N, C-alpha and C positions, 0 to 999 in steps of 0.2 A: 847590453853592452858592458865590456869588459873595462877593468880599471885603468887602464891604456888608454882606450878610447874616450873614457869619462874626462880624463885629466887635458885630451887633446881637444875635446868640447868645451871644456872649462876656459883652455887658455883662448881658444878662437874668440869665444864670448866675451872675455875681457878685452880683447884688442878691437873689437867692432861693437856699434852700436846694437841694441837689439832690433832695431828696423831692418839693419842689414843682415842680421841673421836670420830673420825670419823671411826677408826676399830671397835669401839662399836655398832657405828650407823649402821653399816652394817649387823650386826646380823639381823635375821628376828624377826618380831614382830607377835605376834599372831599364830592360828593354821597355819600348813602347809599343811597338808593332806585336804584341801578342794576341793569341785566340779573343781571350776576355776582350782586350780594350778595342779590337776590330769590330767584336759584336754591340759592344756595349755603348761606344761613342756615338753612332749613328742613333740609335735609340734615345739616348739622352739628348740628342741635339734638336731631333723631330718631338719628344716630350717636352722640352722647354718652347717650342715653337707653338706647340698646340697650346700650351698653359698661358702664351700671350694672348692667343685669339680667343680664348676662354675668357680673360679678364677684360678683353677688349670689346667682344661682340655678346659676351654672357654665356650661362650654362648651355643654353638651348642650342649653340652654334657647334659644340662638341661632345654632348652627352644625349641621352634619351632619356634625362629625369624629367618630372613634371610634377605637378600640384599634388597629385594622387600618390607619386613616388618620388619622394625629395631627396631620399637616401639611396644610393646606388653602390656601385663598385668600391668607390672611393672611400666610404665609410664601411660598407661590410669587409672589405679587404684590409685597404691601408691603415683603417683605425682599429676596428674592432678584432681583427685576426692580427694584426700586427702588434698590439700592446698584448695579446694571449703569448706571442712568440717571445717577447721582452720580459716575461715574467721569470726568466732564469736569474735576473739580477736581484731580486728582493728574496729568492729562496737560497742562493747561493751566499749573500751577504748575512741572511739569517743564519744559516749553518756556520759560518766562518766566525763572525763576529758576537752573535748572541749565544750559539750553542759551543762556541770555541773548538769546531772540527778542524783544524788546521790542516787537515788532509786536502783540503780543498783551496788554501791559500793561494796555490799558481795560478787558478783559473779567475780570481776574484776580479782583477782589474780587467781583462778581456771583456769578461762577462759584464761588468758595469758599463763598460764604453760601447758594448752594444745594446744594452738596455736604453743608455742615455741616448744615442744616435737614432733609436727606432722610435723612442717617444719624440726627440726634435722633429724626424722626418714625417712620421706618421701624424703627431698632432698637427703639425705644418699643413699637412695635405687637407684638414679640416677647411682651411682657407679655401682650397679650390671648389668646395662642395657648398660652401655660402653664396646664396645669390647676391647679397650685398656684403662683400669680404669686411668693409669698414665696421661693420655691426658686431664683429668676433668679440668685441670688449663687454656685450651686452650680457652674457651667460656669466661673466666675471663680477660684473658688478651688481648683477641681479635684475637690471633692467629689463622690463617687459617680460620676465621668467618667474622673479620673485626668489628670495634665497632659500625657500623650501624644498624647489625644484631639483630634481636629480641631475639635469644637466648644468644647473649652477655647481653642483658639488662635485660634478665629472671635471668640469673645465678647471676648478681650483685645484682639484688633486692632479689633474696633469701638469699644470703650471707649477705646483711646489715640488712634485716628484722630478720634474725635469732638472729644477734646483737642486734637490738632494742628490740626486745621482751625478751631477755636475760637481757638488762639494766632494763626494766620494771618489771622483776620479781626478780631481784637481792636483793633488800631490804628485801625480805622474806629469802633469804640464810644469809645477814647478821643479822638478827633478829635470825635465827637458831643458828648462831656461836656465838652470845651475843657481835657483834660487832656495839655498839650504835652509835659510832662516824662513822663510815663507812656507816650505813644505813642512817644516816642523809644527807651525801654526797649523796649517791645513791637516796635518795628521791628528792633530789634537780635536778636530771637529768631525773626524770620521764616525765615531761612534753614535752621536747625537745625530748627524745626518742619516745613518744606516736605520737607526731605530725609528726614525720620523719618516724614511722613505718605505721602510717595511709597513708601516701603518697606513700610509696613503695607498700602497700597492693592495693591501687586503679590500680597502674600500672600493678604489676605483676599477679593479677587477671586476668585482660583482656588480659595481654602479654602471659598468657598460650594458651588463645584463638586465639590470633594473630599469634601463631606458625603455626595453622593450615590453615591459610590463603592462605599459599603456596601449600596448597594440593587440589586445585579445580580440579576437575576431578577424585579426588580420593576417596573423602568423598561423602557419597549419597547427592542427591540435596534436599532432606527434612531437612538434617543438615547443610549442608554447605550453609553459608551467609557470606557477608562481614561484617556482624555485629555480627560475634562470638564472639569477644574481647568484646563488650557492654553486651552480654546475659552472657557471663561468668561472668562479674564483677556483674551484678544485680542477678543473680542467687546464687553467693557467700555469699549475704547478707542472704538471707532466708535458704540457706544451712548451714551456719555457725551458726545463731541463731537457727534453729532446732537442730543442733549438741549439743549447750549449753542445750537447753530444755532437749534433751534426755540423754545426758550423765550427765548433772548436777542433772538431777531426780535419775540416778543410784547413782552418788557419794553422794548425801546428804542421800541414803538410807544406803549405806555402811558406811558411815564415820557419821552416825548420831551423834556418842557420840561427836564428835569435833565440832557439830553445836549446838548452844544454842536454847532454846525451841523459843525464840523471832525471831530468823532467820527462824526455821523452818514455824513459822506461815506466813512470809512475803514470803517465797518461792513461793506459789501458785501465789500470786500477781505479783511477778517478770515473771514468766509462761507467764500470760496473758499478761503483758504487751510486751512481745517477741512475743506471737502469734497474737498481734495486728500489729505488724512490718512485720512479715512473710506474713500476708494475704495483706497488701498493696504493698509489693515489688513483690509478687506472681502475684498480679493482673496487674502490671506494665509490668511484664515478659509475661505474657500470650497476654497482648495487643500488647506487640511487636512481638511475634512470630505469631500470627494473621496477623499482618500488613505485616510480611516477607514473610508469606505464601501465600498470595494474590497478593503483589507486584510481587514477583518472579514467579507467575501463577503456582504454584505446588499444586493447589488443586485436578488437576487430579491424581495425584499420590498418593491419600490418599485411592484410592480403590486397589492399588497393596499391596503385603505382607508387604513389608517395611512400607506402608502407614499405615496398621493396626498396626504395632509395634509403630509407630509415634504417632497415637492415643492412643494407651494404655499409653505411656509415658506421653504425655500431658494432656490427660483428668484424667487418673487412678491416676498420682503422681503429678500432678501439680493443677488442677482444683478443684479435689476432697479434696486434704488437704487444700487447700485455702477455701473452703466452709466449712470444718471442724473447721479450725480456727476461722472463723467467728461466726459459730453456738456455738463454746466452749466460745467465748465473752458473748454472748447472755445468755446462760444457766448458765456460771460460773462453767463449768465443767472441772476440771484440766486432767480428764483422756483423754477426747477429744483432749486436748492440745498435750498430749504424744502420742496419736494414730497418730495426723494429722503429729507431727515432724518424726515420724518413716517412715510414707508414703513419706513425702518430700525427706527423706534420701535417700529411696529407689530409688526415682524419679531421684535425682543428679548423684546416681551411675549409673542409665541408661543412661542418658542423655550424661554423658562424656564417657562412655564406646561407646554408639553412635556413638560418633564423633571420638573417637581415635582408638577403635578396632572392633565392629560390623558393622557400617557403613563404614569403611575404606576398601578401594579394594573390596566394596560391590559387583562388577561384576567380581571378579577374578575367574578364574577356581578352583584354590586351595587357600582355604581361611584358615588365620591363626587361630589356636585353641591353647590356652596355655595348657602347661601339667600340669599334675598334681603337678610337682615339683615346678612350677611356682606359683600356687595355694598354696602350702606349705608354700614357702619363703613369700609371702604376708601376709599371716595368722600369720606366726614367726613375722614378722616385728610388726604387731599390737598387738600380745601378749607381745614382748617385751617392746612396748611403754607402754602398760596400766602397766606392771611390775615395771617399772620406775616412772609413774605416781605415782602409790600405795605408792612407796617406798618413795618418796617426801612429798605427803600428810601426811603419817604417822608421819613424822618427824618435817616438816617445818610448820610454820603458815600460810596454805594456806587456810583453811577454819574456823580457830578460830576466834572468835568474836575479838580479839587482832588485828588480822590482817587486819582488815576494818580501823580501826580507825589509824594505824601506817602507812597505805600507802597513807593517805591524804598528 
């Protein structure tokens, strides 16, 4: 937003009530009949209808979940995978605010926004998977679970981290509403919120893996290890940064009019920096996977059907993208960076689903397979999140050059 537009917005706000301003901001901007809208709207409507049926008639009416398999696609993908993809928020804020690497300052707000929306929607998806949604308060207060349970910790981490990311992003909301004094106060809270958020992220990224430590004997030996929490934490680093690369590239393209020419030129260098971090953490992840494979004496399992699937995951979607990230740094080819990030995201999806769905009850006679309605609801949640993200970026100073300076 340039200075003239800022003055115009401030003048309009001074002449109207905040309520009227917000009502005007709800009006759509740009063309409505776009390919994305045409595809996403029917899926969102159908998804919302299925959600109503789910709460009306229960889980069994729309899912294949059972007493033996209470967690399915909505937990394995919407929550466990989605939270890994949101890992870029704590990594980027750590580099900018703690390590003082201002090179990544321009992408802080958009990354934090992505993280906040991911937690808001994916944590909200937990309600869909609860047989009795009104008992969602139990893990938070410790009722029936105990304050020493992993679920109790994860519930608190999720809730507090959403508040932390909201505080980190709130200066942009204050700028949008023209509240200069409020923005200064919120800016003063940023460092504290960042430190608090990073601490929570390192805990709940590994905490999600710790939930599955209790499933020994249910998860295939190639994916079960007492080091699941560490693997989940390390993989969340390159998963989150790969999402920043992939999603950021699309965002900079779609909202190119909001990004200055100077920022466009710097964007490729940002991607190369993120690619370097991804390659390093992926090497550490692969090294740990190899140590675990040898230590647990599971090499013989690689010749089985699940073993081949394990090799595809590790070699095709961890080793290969790591090599591509390194190659992109040598050739300075940004296209290779984007391809590597996409392969990495696919690899994270495979890994999380292998732990939570595919490799879970792997030897059962009757296997869990998600219904088409579970898949539609998952797609609907993703599309709704994108719509909210788009609405915010169109109206708030998220990508504008002014946002970078004001967020310091």
